[in-house]
C-alpha positions as CSV (number, residue, x, y, z in Angstrom):
1,M,198.5,53.9,89.4
2,T,196.0,56.7,89.8
3,G,194.0,55.2,92.5
4,G,190.9,55.4,90.3
5,M,189.1,52.8,88.4
6,D,191.3,52.2,85.4
7,G,190.6,48.7,84.2
8,Y,190.4,48.1,80.5
9,A,190.2,45.1,78.1
10,E,191.6,44.2,74.8
11,D,191.0,41.5,72.2
12,R,189.1,38.8,74.0
13,G,189.0,40.9,77.1
14,R,186.1,41.8,79.4
15,V,186.6,44.4,82.1
16,F,184.1,46.8,83.6
17,Q,185.7,48.4,86.6
18,S,188.6,47.2,88.7
19,S,190.8,49.0,91.1
20,G,194.2,49.8,89.6
21,D,195.7,49.4,86.2
22,Q,195.0,46.0,84.7
23,H,195.2,44.5,81.3
24,I,193.0,41.4,81.2
25,N,192.2,38.8,78.6
26,E,189.0,36.7,79.0
27,H,187.4,34.9,76.1
28,H,183.7,35.0,75.5
29,H,182.8,31.4,74.7
30,Y,179.1,32.0,75.4
31,G,176.7,34.6,74.0
32,G,174.3,35.2,71.3
33,G,173.8,36.9,68.1
34,G,172.1,40.1,67.1
35,P,168.5,40.5,68.2
36,E,165.7,39.3,65.9
37,P,163.3,41.8,64.6
38,S,160.7,40.9,67.1
39,G,159.9,44.3,68.5
40,P,156.8,45.1,66.4
41,D,155.4,41.5,66.9
42,S,155.6,41.9,70.7
43,V,154.7,45.6,71.3
44,R,152.4,46.8,68.5
45,R,149.4,44.9,69.7
46,P,148.3,44.0,73.2
47,A,148.9,40.4,74.3
48,V,145.4,40.2,75.9
49,G,143.5,37.9,73.5
50,R,140.0,39.1,72.8
51,P,139.0,42.7,73.8
52,P,135.7,43.2,75.6
53,V,132.6,43.2,73.3
54,V,131.7,46.6,74.7
55,L,133.6,48.6,77.4
56,R,130.9,49.3,79.9
57,D,130.7,52.2,82.4
58,R,134.3,53.5,82.0
59,N,133.2,56.7,80.2
60,E,134.8,59.1,82.7
61,V,138.2,57.5,82.8
62,M,138.2,56.9,79.0
63,E,137.5,60.6,78.4
64,R,140.4,61.6,80.6
65,L,142.7,59.2,78.8
66,R,141.5,60.2,75.4
67,A,142.2,63.9,76.3
68,S,145.7,63.0,77.4
69,V,146.6,61.5,74.0
70,A,145.0,64.3,72.0
71,G,147.3,66.2,69.7
72,G,151.0,66.0,70.7
73,R,150.6,66.0,74.4
74,G,153.2,64.1,76.5
75,G,155.0,63.9,79.8
76,E,152.2,62.2,81.8
77,V,151.8,58.9,83.6
78,Y,148.4,57.4,84.4
79,V,148.1,54.5,86.8
80,L,144.9,52.4,86.5
81,Y,144.6,50.4,89.8
82,G,142.1,48.0,91.3
83,M,141.5,44.4,92.3
84,G,142.3,41.5,89.9
85,G,139.6,41.0,87.4
86,A,138.2,44.6,87.6
87,G,139.0,45.4,84.0
88,K,142.1,47.6,84.2
89,T,143.6,45.9,81.2
90,A,140.3,46.2,79.3
91,V,140.4,50.0,79.7
92,A,144.0,50.2,78.6
93,C,143.4,47.9,75.7
94,T,140.5,50.0,74.5
95,L,142.6,53.2,74.6
96,F,145.4,51.3,72.9
97,Q,143.2,50.3,70.0
98,E,141.8,53.7,69.6
99,V,145.2,55.3,69.5
100,A,146.6,52.7,67.1
101,R,143.6,53.2,64.8
102,E,142.9,56.9,64.9
103,R,145.2,59.3,66.6
104,G,148.5,59.4,64.8
105,R,150.5,58.0,67.7
106,A,152.6,54.9,68.0
107,A,150.8,52.5,70.3
108,L,153.2,50.3,72.3
109,W,152.3,47.5,74.8
110,V,154.6,45.8,77.3
111,N,153.7,43.1,79.8
112,V,155.6,43.9,83.0
113,A,154.5,41.1,85.3
114,D,158.1,40.0,85.8
115,R,161.6,41.3,85.2
116,A,162.4,39.2,82.2
117,S,159.1,40.2,80.5
118,L,159.7,43.9,81.4
119,R,163.3,44.0,80.0
120,G,162.5,42.0,76.9
121,G,159.4,44.1,76.1
122,M,161.1,47.4,76.7
123,L,164.0,46.5,74.6
124,A,161.5,45.6,71.9
125,V,160.1,49.1,72.3
126,A,163.6,50.5,71.8
127,A,163.9,48.4,68.6
128,D,160.5,49.8,67.4
129,R,161.7,53.3,68.1
130,G,164.9,52.8,66.0
131,A,167.6,51.3,68.3
132,G,170.2,49.4,66.3
133,D,171.2,45.8,66.7
134,G,174.5,46.7,68.4
135,E,172.8,48.9,71.0
136,L,170.2,46.3,71.8
137,L,172.8,43.5,72.0
138,A,174.9,45.5,74.4
139,A,171.9,46.3,76.6
140,R,170.8,42.6,76.6
141,N,174.4,41.5,77.5
142,G,174.5,44.0,80.4
143,L,177.2,46.1,78.7
144,R,175.1,49.2,78.8
145,P,172.1,50.3,80.9
146,A,169.0,48.9,79.2
147,A,166.5,51.4,80.7
148,D,168.6,54.4,79.5
149,L,168.7,53.0,76.0
150,V,165.0,52.6,75.9
151,W,164.2,56.0,77.1
152,Q,166.8,57.7,74.9
153,H,164.9,56.3,71.9
154,L,161.5,57.1,73.3
155,D,162.6,60.7,73.9
156,R,164.0,60.9,70.3
157,S,160.9,59.3,68.7
158,A,159.9,60.9,65.5
159,E,156.2,60.4,66.3
160,P,154.4,60.7,69.6
161,W,153.5,57.5,71.4
162,L,151.4,55.7,74.0
163,L,153.2,53.2,76.1
164,V,151.0,50.7,78.1
165,L,152.8,48.9,81.0
166,D,150.4,46.1,81.8
167,N,150.2,43.9,84.9
168,A,152.6,46.0,87.0
169,D,151.7,44.1,90.2
170,E,155.3,44.2,91.4
171,P,156.1,47.9,91.0
172,E,159.4,47.5,92.7
173,I,160.9,46.1,89.5
174,L,160.2,49.4,87.7
175,R,162.4,51.3,90.1
176,D,165.6,50.6,88.2
177,G,164.8,53.5,85.8
178,W,162.1,51.8,83.7
179,L,159.2,54.1,84.5
180,R,159.9,57.7,83.4
181,T,158.1,60.5,81.6
182,S,158.9,61.9,78.2
183,P,157.6,64.9,76.3
184,R,157.1,62.6,73.4
185,G,154.6,60.3,75.0
186,I,152.0,59.2,77.5
187,V,152.5,56.2,79.8
188,V,149.5,54.1,81.1
189,V,150.2,51.6,83.9
190,T,147.8,48.8,85.1
191,T,148.4,47.5,88.6
192,R,146.8,46.1,91.7
193,R,149.2,48.1,93.9
194,A,147.8,51.6,94.6
195,A,150.2,53.0,97.2
196,A,151.2,56.5,96.1
197,R,154.9,55.8,97.0
198,W,155.1,53.5,94.0
199,W,153.8,56.1,91.6
200,P,155.3,59.5,92.4
201,G,154.0,62.2,90.1
202,A,151.5,59.9,88.4
203,E,147.8,60.4,88.1
204,L,146.0,57.5,89.8
205,Q,142.6,56.2,88.6
206,H,140.7,53.6,90.5
207,I,139.0,50.9,88.4
208,G,136.4,49.3,90.5
209,V,133.5,46.9,90.1
210,L,130.7,48.0,87.7
211,P,127.5,49.7,88.6
212,R,124.5,47.4,88.7
213,E,123.0,48.4,85.3
214,D,126.3,48.2,83.4
215,A,127.2,44.9,85.1
216,A,123.9,43.5,83.8
217,L,124.7,44.8,80.3
218,V,128.0,42.9,80.3
219,L,126.0,39.6,80.8
220,R,123.5,40.6,78.2
221,D,126.3,41.6,75.7
222,L,127.6,38.0,76.0
223,A,124.4,36.1,76.5
224,P,121.5,38.2,75.2
225,D,119.0,35.4,75.0
226,S,119.5,34.0,78.5
227,G,117.2,36.4,80.5
228,T,115.9,39.8,81.1
229,A,117.8,42.9,82.3
230,E,116.5,42.4,85.8
231,Q,117.5,38.8,85.9
232,A,121.0,39.7,84.6
233,A,121.2,42.4,87.3
234,R,120.5,39.8,90.0
235,I,123.2,37.6,88.7
236,A,125.6,40.5,88.5
237,D,124.9,41.3,92.2
238,R,125.6,37.7,93.1
239,L,128.9,37.9,91.3
240,G,129.9,41.2,93.0
241,R,129.7,43.0,89.6
242,L,133.3,42.0,89.0
243,P,134.0,42.2,85.2
244,L,136.1,39.0,85.1
245,A,133.4,37.0,86.9
246,L,130.7,38.5,84.6
247,T,132.8,37.6,81.5
248,L,133.2,34.0,82.7
249,A,129.5,33.7,83.5
250,G,128.4,35.3,80.2
251,G,130.8,33.0,78.3
252,F,129.2,30.0,80.1
253,L,125.6,31.0,79.3
254,S,126.3,31.8,75.7
255,H,127.7,28.4,74.9
256,Q,125.0,26.1,76.3
257,V,123.5,24.6,73.1
258,L,121.8,21.3,73.9
259,D,120.3,22.4,77.2
260,P,120.6,26.2,77.5
261,W,120.5,27.7,81.0
262,T,118.5,30.7,81.8
263,M,119.9,33.4,84.1
264,D,117.6,32.3,86.8
265,A,118.8,28.7,86.5
266,Y,122.4,30.0,86.7
267,G,121.6,32.0,89.8
268,H,120.0,29.0,91.4
269,H,123.1,27.0,90.9
270,L,125.2,29.8,92.3
271,D,123.1,29.8,95.5
272,G,122.6,26.1,95.9
273,D,125.6,24.1,94.6
274,E,127.5,23.3,97.8
275,R,130.4,22.0,95.7
276,V,131.1,25.6,94.7
277,Q,132.0,26.4,98.3
278,L,135.0,24.0,98.0
279,I,136.7,26.6,95.9
280,D,139.0,27.7,98.7
281,R,139.8,24.4,100.3
282,G,143.5,24.3,100.9
283,A,144.0,27.9,99.8
284,D,145.3,30.8,101.8
285,A,142.6,32.4,103.9
286,L,140.6,34.8,101.8
287,S,138.8,38.0,102.7
288,E,135.2,38.4,101.7
289,A,136.4,40.9,99.1
290,D,138.9,38.6,97.5
291,P,138.0,38.3,93.8
292,R,138.8,34.5,93.9
293,H,135.5,34.0,95.7
294,L,133.6,35.5,92.9
295,V,135.6,33.9,90.1
296,G,135.4,30.6,91.8
297,L,131.6,30.6,91.7
298,T,131.6,31.1,87.9
299,W,134.3,28.7,86.7
300,Q,133.2,25.9,88.9
301,L,129.8,25.8,87.3
302,T,131.5,25.8,83.9
303,L,133.7,22.9,84.9
304,D,130.7,21.0,86.3
305,T,129.1,21.4,82.9
306,F,132.2,20.1,81.1
307,E,132.0,17.0,83.3
308,A,128.3,16.5,82.5
309,R,128.9,16.9,78.8
310,G,131.7,14.3,78.8
311,L,134.6,16.8,78.6
312,P,136.6,16.0,81.7
313,E,139.7,16.8,79.6
314,A,138.8,20.5,79.8
315,V,138.8,20.4,83.6
316,A,142.2,18.5,83.6
317,L,143.7,21.0,81.2
318,L,142.6,24.1,83.2
319,R,144.1,22.5,86.3
320,L,147.3,21.9,84.5
321,L,147.4,25.5,83.2
322,A,147.0,26.6,86.8
323,R,150.4,25.2,87.6
324,F,151.9,27.8,85.3
325,A,151.9,31.6,85.4
326,A,149.2,33.9,84.1
327,E,151.4,34.8,81.2
328,P,151.4,33.7,77.6
329,L,152.2,30.0,77.5
330,P,153.4,28.6,74.1
331,L,150.9,26.2,72.6
332,A,153.8,24.0,71.5
333,L,154.5,23.2,75.2
334,L,151.1,21.5,75.4
335,N,151.5,19.6,72.2
336,H,153.8,17.0,73.7
337,E,153.4,13.3,74.6
338,G,154.3,14.1,78.2
339,I,150.8,15.5,78.8
340,A,149.3,12.0,78.7
341,D,149.3,11.5,82.5
342,V,146.8,14.4,82.8
343,L,144.8,14.1,79.6
344,S,145.1,12.3,76.3
345,R,147.3,14.2,73.8
346,A,144.6,13.5,71.2
347,R,142.0,15.3,73.3
348,T,144.1,18.3,74.1
349,E,142.8,20.2,71.1
350,T,139.2,19.6,72.2
351,A,139.9,20.5,75.8
352,L,141.6,23.8,74.7
353,R,138.8,24.7,72.4
354,A,136.3,24.2,75.2
355,L,138.3,26.6,77.5
356,L,138.5,29.2,74.7
357,D,134.8,28.9,74.0
358,Q,133.9,29.5,77.6
359,S,136.3,32.5,77.9
360,L,138.4,30.7,80.5
361,S,141.5,31.1,78.3
362,E,142.5,33.2,75.3
363,L,144.8,32.8,72.4
364,V,147.5,35.5,72.1
365,D,150.5,36.0,69.8
366,V,153.8,36.9,71.3
367,V,157.0,37.3,69.2
368,G,155.5,35.3,66.5
369,M,154.5,32.4,68.7
370,R,150.9,31.4,69.4
371,C,150.2,31.1,73.1
372,V,147.4,30.5,75.5
373,Q,146.7,32.8,78.5
374,S,144.4,32.8,81.4
375,H,143.7,35.5,84.0
376,G,145.8,35.3,87.2
377,V,142.8,35.4,89.5
378,L,141.2,32.5,87.7
379,L,144.4,30.4,87.8
380,D,144.9,31.2,91.5
381,S,141.3,30.1,92.2
382,V,141.6,26.9,90.2
383,S,144.9,26.1,91.9
384,A,143.4,26.6,95.3
385,A,140.5,24.3,94.5
386,T,142.5,21.5,92.9
387,P,142.1,18.2,94.9
388,A,145.3,17.5,96.8
389,E,145.6,14.0,95.5
390,L,145.9,15.4,91.9
391,V,148.7,17.8,92.7
392,P,151.7,15.5,92.4
393,T,150.7,14.2,89.0
394,L,149.9,17.8,87.8
395,D,153.3,19.0,89.1
396,A,155.1,16.1,87.4
397,V,153.5,16.7,84.0
398,A,154.0,20.4,84.2
399,V,157.7,19.9,84.9
400,R,157.9,17.3,82.1
401,L,156.3,19.7,79.6
402,L,158.6,22.6,80.6
403,D,161.6,20.3,80.5
404,A,160.8,19.4,76.9
405,A,160.5,23.1,75.9
406,V,164.0,24.0,77.2
407,P,167.0,23.0,75.1
408,G,168.4,19.8,76.4
409,V,172.0,21.0,76.0
410,P,171.9,24.8,75.7
411,D,174.4,26.1,73.2
412,A,175.7,29.5,72.2
413,G,173.5,31.0,69.5
414,P,171.5,34.0,68.4
415,H,169.3,35.8,70.8
416,E,166.1,33.8,71.3
417,P,163.2,35.9,72.6
418,R,161.0,32.8,73.0
419,L,163.1,31.5,75.8
420,R,162.0,34.5,77.9
421,L,158.4,33.4,77.6
422,L,159.3,30.3,79.6
423,V,160.8,32.2,82.6
424,P,157.6,33.2,84.4
425,H,156.2,29.6,84.0
426,A,159.3,28.0,85.4
427,L,159.2,30.3,88.5
428,A,155.4,29.9,88.9
429,L,155.8,26.2,88.9
430,L,158.4,26.5,91.7
431,R,155.9,28.5,93.7
432,R,153.1,25.9,93.1
433,V,154.9,22.5,93.7
434,G,154.1,20.7,96.9
435,E,156.8,18.1,97.3
436,P,160.6,18.3,97.6
437,S,161.2,15.9,94.7
438,A,159.0,18.0,92.4
439,A,160.8,21.1,93.6
440,A,164.2,19.6,92.7
441,D,163.0,18.6,89.3
442,A,161.4,22.0,88.6
443,L,164.6,23.7,89.9
444,G,166.7,21.6,87.5
445,V,164.6,22.8,84.6
446,A,164.7,26.4,85.7
447,T,168.5,26.2,86.1
448,R,168.9,24.8,82.6
449,L,166.7,27.6,81.3
450,S,169.0,30.1,83.0
451,V,172.0,28.4,81.1
452,A,170.1,28.7,77.8
453,L,169.4,32.4,78.4
454,H,173.1,32.9,79.4
455,R,174.4,31.3,76.3
456,T,172.3,33.5,74.1
457,G,173.7,36.6,75.8
458,D,170.7,37.5,78.0
459,Y,172.8,37.6,81.1
460,L,170.5,39.7,83.2
461,S,167.6,37.3,82.7
462,A,169.9,34.4,83.3
463,W,171.0,35.8,86.7
464,E,167.4,36.7,87.8
465,T,166.1,33.3,86.7
466,S,168.7,31.2,88.6
467,R,168.7,33.5,91.6
468,T,165.0,33.6,92.0
469,A,164.6,29.9,91.3
470,A,167.1,29.0,94.0
471,D,165.3,31.2,96.5
472,L,161.9,29.8,95.7
473,A,163.1,26.2,95.9
474,R,164.3,26.9,99.5
475,R,160.7,26.5,100.5
476,L,161.0,22.8,100.1
477,L,164.8,22.1,99.7
478,R,167.8,22.6,101.9
479,A,170.3,25.3,101.2
480,D,173.0,22.7,100.6
481,D,170.8,20.6,98.2
482,R,172.7,19.8,95.1
483,M,170.2,21.5,92.8
484,V,170.0,24.6,94.9
485,L,173.8,24.9,94.8
486,A,173.8,24.4,91.0
487,A,171.3,27.2,90.6
488,R,173.4,29.5,92.8
489,S,176.5,28.6,90.9
490,R,174.8,29.7,87.6
491,A,173.7,32.9,89.3
492,G,177.4,33.5,90.1
493,R,178.4,32.9,86.5
494,A,175.8,35.4,85.3
495,L,177.0,38.0,87.8
496,F,180.5,37.6,86.3
497,R,179.2,38.2,82.8
498,L,177.5,41.3,84.1
499,G,180.9,42.6,85.3
500,R,180.0,42.3,89.0
501,F,183.2,40.5,89.8
502,V,183.4,41.0,93.6
503,E,179.9,39.6,94.1
504,A,180.5,36.8,91.7
505,E,183.7,35.8,93.5
506,S,182.0,35.8,96.9
507,L,179.0,33.7,95.7
508,L,181.1,31.2,93.7
509,R,183.6,30.7,96.5
510,G,180.9,30.0,99.0
511,V,179.1,27.6,96.6
512,R,182.4,25.8,95.7
513,A,183.4,25.4,99.4
514,T,180.0,23.7,100.2
515,Q,180.1,21.5,97.1
516,E,183.7,20.4,97.8
517,G,182.8,19.5,101.4
518,L,179.7,17.6,100.4
519,F,180.6,16.0,97.0
520,G,184.4,16.3,96.7
521,P,186.7,18.4,94.5
522,D,186.2,16.3,91.4
523,D,182.4,16.3,91.4
524,P,181.0,17.7,88.1
525,G,179.1,20.4,90.1
526,T,182.2,21.4,92.0
527,L,184.2,21.5,88.8
528,D,181.6,23.7,87.0
529,T,181.8,26.2,89.9
530,S,185.6,26.1,89.9
531,Y,185.6,26.9,86.2
532,G,183.4,29.9,86.7
533,L,185.5,31.0,89.7
534,Q,188.8,30.9,87.8
535,L,187.3,33.3,85.1
536,V,186.4,35.8,87.9
537,L,189.9,35.5,89.4
538,A,191.5,36.2,86.0
539,N,189.5,39.3,85.6
540,L,190.4,40.5,89.1
541,G,194.0,40.3,88.1
542,R,194.9,37.2,90.2
543,R,196.3,35.3,87.3
544,E,198.4,32.8,89.2
545,E,195.4,31.8,91.4
546,S,193.2,31.5,88.3
547,V,195.7,29.3,86.4
548,A,196.1,27.0,89.3
549,L,192.4,26.6,89.7
550,L,192.0,26.1,85.9
551,T,194.7,23.5,85.8
552,A,193.0,21.6,88.6
553,T,189.7,21.9,86.8
554,V,191.2,20.4,83.7
555,A,192.5,17.5,85.6
556,G,189.3,17.0,87.5
557,R,187.2,17.0,84.4
558,R,189.5,14.7,82.6
559,S,189.1,12.2,85.4
560,A,185.4,12.7,86.1
561,L,184.1,13.2,82.5
562,G,186.8,11.8,80.3
563,P,189.3,13.5,77.9
564,A,186.8,13.8,75.0
565,H,184.0,15.5,77.0
566,P,183.2,19.0,75.6
567,L,183.6,20.5,79.1
568,T,187.1,18.9,79.4
569,L,188.1,20.2,76.0
570,R,186.6,23.6,76.9
571,A,188.7,23.9,80.0
572,R,191.8,22.9,78.1
573,A,191.1,25.5,75.5
574,S,191.1,28.1,78.3
575,L,194.7,27.1,79.1
576,L,195.6,28.3,75.6
577,E,194.5,31.7,76.5
578,M,195.6,31.9,80.1
579,L,199.1,30.4,80.0
580,P,202.2,32.4,78.9
581,A,203.4,31.6,75.4
582,T,206.5,29.8,76.8
583,E,204.3,27.4,78.8
584,V,201.8,26.7,76.0
585,V,204.5,24.9,74.0
586,T,205.6,22.8,77.0
587,V,202.4,22.0,78.9
588,E,200.8,18.5,78.2
589,D,204.1,17.7,76.4
590,G,203.2,20.2,73.7
591,A,199.8,18.5,73.0
592,L,197.9,21.7,73.9
593,L,198.8,23.3,70.5
594,S,197.1,20.5,68.7
595,L,193.9,21.0,70.6
596,P,191.9,22.6,67.8
597,S,192.3,19.6,65.5
598,E,191.4,17.3,68.4
599,C,188.2,19.3,69.0
600,D,187.5,19.3,65.3
601,R,187.8,15.5,65.2
602,L,185.8,14.9,68.4
603,L,183.1,17.6,68.2
604,G,183.0,18.8,64.6
605,P,184.3,22.1,63.1
606,D,181.4,24.3,64.0
607,H,181.0,23.2,67.6
608,T,181.1,26.1,70.1
609,V,184.1,24.5,71.9
610,T,185.9,23.9,68.7
611,L,185.5,27.6,67.6
612,G,186.6,28.8,71.0
613,A,189.7,26.5,70.9
614,K,190.7,27.9,67.5
615,H,190.2,31.4,68.7
616,N,192.4,30.9,71.7
617,H,194.9,28.9,69.5
618,A,195.2,31.9,67.2
619,W,196.0,34.1,70.1
620,A,198.7,31.7,71.3
621,L,200.2,31.6,67.9
622,Y,200.2,35.4,67.7
623,L,202.1,35.6,71.1
624,L,204.5,33.0,69.8
625,G,205.2,35.2,66.7
626,R,203.8,32.7,64.3
627,F,201.8,35.4,62.5
628,D,201.0,33.7,59.2
629,E,199.4,30.8,61.0
630,A,197.6,33.0,63.5
631,D,196.3,35.2,60.7
632,S,194.9,32.3,58.7
633,E,193.2,30.7,61.7
634,I,191.6,33.9,63.1
635,R,190.3,34.8,59.7
636,L,188.4,31.5,59.5
637,V,187.2,31.8,63.1
638,T,185.9,35.4,62.4
639,E,183.9,34.2,59.3
640,A,182.4,31.4,61.4
641,Y,181.5,33.8,64.2
642,V,179.8,36.2,61.8
643,R,177.7,33.4,60.2
644,R,176.6,32.2,63.7
645,F,176.2,35.4,65.7
646,G,176.0,38.3,63.2
647,P,178.4,41.2,62.8
648,E,177.7,43.1,66.0
649,Y,178.4,40.5,68.7
650,P,181.3,41.2,71.1
651,I,183.1,38.0,70.3
652,V,183.0,38.8,66.6
653,L,184.5,42.2,67.2
654,A,187.1,40.6,69.5
655,A,188.1,38.2,66.7
656,R,188.3,41.0,64.2
657,Q,190.5,42.9,66.6
658,L,192.9,40.0,66.8
659,L,192.7,39.7,63.0
660,S,193.8,43.4,62.8
661,R,196.8,42.5,65.0
662,T,197.9,39.7,62.8
663,R,197.4,41.9,59.7
664,A,199.6,44.6,61.2
665,A,202.2,42.1,62.3
666,L,202.4,40.9,58.7
667,G,202.9,44.4,57.4
668,H,199.4,45.1,56.2
669,E,198.8,48.3,58.1
670,D,196.0,49.6,55.9
671,A,194.0,46.4,56.4
672,A,194.6,46.6,60.1
673,I,193.4,50.2,60.3
674,E,190.3,49.4,58.2
675,L,189.4,46.5,60.5
676,M,189.9,48.4,63.7
677,T,188.1,51.5,62.4
678,D,185.1,49.3,61.9
679,V,185.5,47.6,65.3
680,V,185.7,51.0,67.1
681,A,182.7,52.4,65.2
682,R,180.6,49.4,66.1
683,R,181.7,49.6,69.7
684,E,181.0,53.3,70.0
685,H,177.5,52.8,68.6
686,G,176.7,49.8,70.7
687,L,178.6,50.5,74.0
688,G,179.3,54.2,73.9
689,P,182.6,56.1,73.4
690,E,183.8,55.7,77.0
691,H,183.2,52.0,77.5
692,P,186.5,50.1,78.2
693,F,186.1,47.9,75.1
694,T,185.8,51.0,73.0
695,V,188.7,52.8,74.7
696,A,190.9,49.7,74.2
697,G,190.0,49.4,70.6
698,R,190.6,53.1,69.9
699,R,194.0,52.9,71.7
700,L,195.0,50.1,69.4
701,L,193.8,52.0,66.3
702,D,195.8,55.0,67.3
703,T,198.9,52.8,67.6
704,Y,198.4,51.6,64.0
705,R,198.0,55.1,62.7
706,S,201.0,56.5,64.5
707,G,203.2,53.7,63.1
708,R,202.4,54.4,59.5
């Protein structure tokens, strides 16, 4: 042993770094397929709905930004900062549209409000700049640094580019290498956070409220027939000349048909309607400069008008939207019978159209999915003003709608970028809920969303979702609450997939000890954590401890869930992989070797557990020297994997590697060399030449070649 970090993996193995020399097998049951071609859909146009009619006042900053993208200039970062609703995104959107239309640059847009959106959007940028499926898949699975991959392709871009990072209000998430400079492009960031320590080397540009004359013009752009320039200026002053508040006011004035309001009438209501002052009841204390004051004045009048016009559904829908995040929310989530406790499903369309007409919400398209989006300041203001007696029902409906949008039984499958759209909403809901029961329900949905992300191979998002959800739920739930423990267990499982074995073991051991003490060793939650822990132990080289825990998990699941449950069968399939060949033929009185046919009968031939059992069974047959049977079985498994996951996914390459072994064992050296040459090439492209998977595959290929 060298004393260095010499771990490696073969066949179904997964090792990142372990102390000492280890040879470890661990089967990838879960994961996804190659990425869908969603990059251009998500990054070639800004997800901001309608741009401003005219961009007022921003001439100086626009000239500086236009000069930065002139010709082939690059290597600069511009940070547009200011309060929410000041129009930072509008400035970036205007520049983006000009670049896309006129300047011979690729214009790329990424929403970076949360880690999942940041990673998904930046990987879509890499895809747009030419990254291959294997590279993207490896980055998504945590097998190679995602930020490095993105910037390598940005640096190599054949054409110059503009990259907009919108809504960077948590700049700490950019510190993992996501924000860099490149001679090939210009980066523009929008944020509320102006501290220079977040933006070293960047040029900062403040985006403030509008001058009086320009603020008045915004109102007249939207509602030209509602009053004079001086009347508009007085309204603008009353609204603090904040672009978002002006847009909402102008949208309101422009859509009064039966009884149009003048600007003077609007101003009178701003000054005299005492109900407007209820905007901040129950909210955190606000400073006089907080934009929620100004936005609250405008939207409350609009909602009052909805009520007067017999459209209370629009008010109800906006309050429901305010339980979610200020990120694109799939429209399909609202088109569900579960919305009925807040508003009639038949009236949802009418309510949504009313919000769109009044500029309270916008339609955007993200990864080919139509979504609705509202400004964060508006949603915060609406949430703060929602009557307390309505909150429990709103929370329950929001949980119900999100629950319906997440797969009921998440399964392995191709990467699904639409799942990532749900993450900020699940976390926002956990921040909003006001009662422990609602928090438990919301946490259950967030945890299941983490499982779905995990099983499509998005391990980083799975870890961040379950970890953050558990932390947020602690506001209302105890640390030893069953749902909190389940979320932390999923976080440990994701850490394992990311190769962070020591952290995973510590977290899973702690969770399992608490679950065992509270619920007993055969509780389904305890058994789930036990199954995850035994995988970690196997990859840390503690095989005997792992097998003992796996055997106990099999027995516990058989007792608690029954012998035909997929989780019971899955744990038994793991025994095929973990046990020595001599024990495989004796354990369970030899019944373990018939497990694939049992899974086939109980679950069907294409079930994830059935395929995993057949894969492990082929490995056991290979170790037993039954090469013909192993070869036939792994060939069929490989074909099924390719159909399901695509040719680049690690489990496909692992199956093809085992197929090369069976081919070689049967004397077909040329076929074995051809298979392993392809496996190594794909791993080098996706993981790099020094990754343990690549090194193990190359070592096996060299063995074949030397034996010819």
